[in-house]
N, C-alpha and C positions, 0 to 999 in steps of 0.2 A: 480334155475329156470331162472334168469337170466345169469347165466354162461352158460347155453344151449341155451338159446337164444344167446350170442355172439358167440359161437362156431358154431351155426347153420348158423347165417347169414355170418362169415368169410366163411365157407364152402359154400354157394351160392353164394357170389363173386368171390371164386375160380372156381368154378363151370361154370361159364357164358364162353358162346363159341364164342369164336370171328369165324366170316364167311369172305370168299373170296369175292371180288366186284362183281364178278357175280352172287352169291345168293342174295346180296341186291338189283338185275336190279329190276324196277318194269316192268309189263307187258306190251308189244307195246300196244294193246288195251287199256290199261288204262291211258297210258301216252299220247296217241294220243289225247284221249278225254280230260284229262287234259289241255294239252297245245293248243287243239282248243278253249278252254273256256278264257285260260288266254290271249291268243294273241290278242283276241277282247278288247281292252280297247280306249275308253271309250264304254260301252254297251249302245244303245238307243233303247227302246221298246216305242211303242204306239198300242192302241188300237183303234176301229172301230168309239169311241164316240168323239176323239181328244184328248185325256188326253197321257201327254206323260211321261217316268220314267228314267233315266240315272244315270247308276253305273260305277264307276270308281274303279281302283287297287291300295289300299293303302300300301299293303304290301304282299311280296313275299319272302318265307323260303326255302331252303333246309336244311334238317335236316338228320344226318347220328347217331344214336349210336350204337359203334361196336366195343367196348372193354374191356378188362380184368381189373379189378381193386380188392381191398382188401376187399371193403363191398359190403353193397346191391348195385348192378348193375341194369341200365334198362335192359331190355330186347332188344336183337339188334333190328333194324329196319331204315328204310329209308323213310323219309316222303318229300313229295314236295307240299307246300299248299300256296295260297293265299288268301288274304283277301279284300274284297271290299265294298264299300257302296255307298249308294243311295245318290244323291246330288240331290238339287230344296227343295222346298217349300212343298211339297204333299208328304210326306214320312212316309213310313210303321216304325209302333212301334216294336221294335224286342225284339223277346223272346228271341233269339241269336245272334251271328256275323253273318254277311254274311262271307261265306268262302267257298274254294273247295280244297281238296286235296286228293293226292292218298299214300298209303303206302306199302310198302312191309314188310312180317314179315318171315325174311328167316328160322326161326324154321319150321314154319309150309306149308315153299314155297308159302305162301300165300299173293295174293295182296286185297288191298282193295280201296274203293272210299268213299268219304264222300262229299254232298252238301248240305249246308246249305244256304238259297235264300228268303229272306223275309217271314220268319217262314217256308217255305219249308223245310225238313229235310230228308234225304237220305243219308243210309250206309250200304253198305253191300260187300263181297266180289264176289259178282256174277255181270257182268252187265246186263240190262234187254236185251230183244232181240231186236237184230237190223233190224228195219222193212227197207223193199225195195218196199213198194206200195208208192203212191204218199199221201203227206199229204198238207191238203190246211188252213193255218193259215191266215187268214185277207185278202182273197186274193192274197197271196202268196204260191205259191207250192213249194215243198221240195220232195226230196229223203233220202233214206240212213240215219235213224234219229232214238234214242231212245228216248223209252217215260219212263219218271220218274217218279214216283207218290208217294207223303209220305203216310204213314201210320200211322201221329199224326193227334189228334183229334186239328181241327184248329179252331181259335175263331174268329177272323177277318173276314169281308168280301174280304178284300184286302189280305191276306195271299196266297201264290201260293199252289194250291193244285197239277196241272201237270205241266211239265217241258219237254220240248221238244229240244232235244241237235243234233245236226251232228257232226261227227266224224272231219269233217275237217271247218266248219262255227263256233263250237262253240253254243251257244244258240240260237236258232229259234224262241222261243217264250216259252209263259206259258198261264196256265186256273187259275183264283184266284177260291175263296173257293165260291164265289159269281158267277160264271160262265162267267166273262169278261174274254174277248180271246187277248191277247196280242201278237204284233210280234216285231222281233229285226228289225227296221229300214237300220242297217247296211249292212245285209245280202241282196243281190238281188237277 
């Protein structure tokens, strides 16, 4: 049985396919969304009751796995990600780290995005519908926005339930489980 496992492992390692760079290219709409958020550092949000939150990027990575080896290999992929954290004294206890990433799976020719933001979680291979109407967040109006909603059962009133993102301006604002609405102060 052990010999069969070793042979299967060697075969799988030799079978792994190496993809050309164009097959690892992340879709333009995913890249635009990723960079719109990443390039807004720091991010400052405020609520109507005068509270504020600030987030800073702490780490950014670009990872490509696309090589053939002798033993067990990772499936090929390309990943762009950044991690960020909330600064200040009134921070939310996190169930998972705050991060955003976009990914390309060349085997399936599939892009994906994941957003983890103050216990908000979204991961999918399809972006939500791009809205062209006018969105009003705390007396600021926006157009061309996505609405990301988490499907997780949230526990804290401060956990983010809905996130609003614009392709060029990044995070516009969010709504917490308690219904409190926050807007990004950096956006005019």
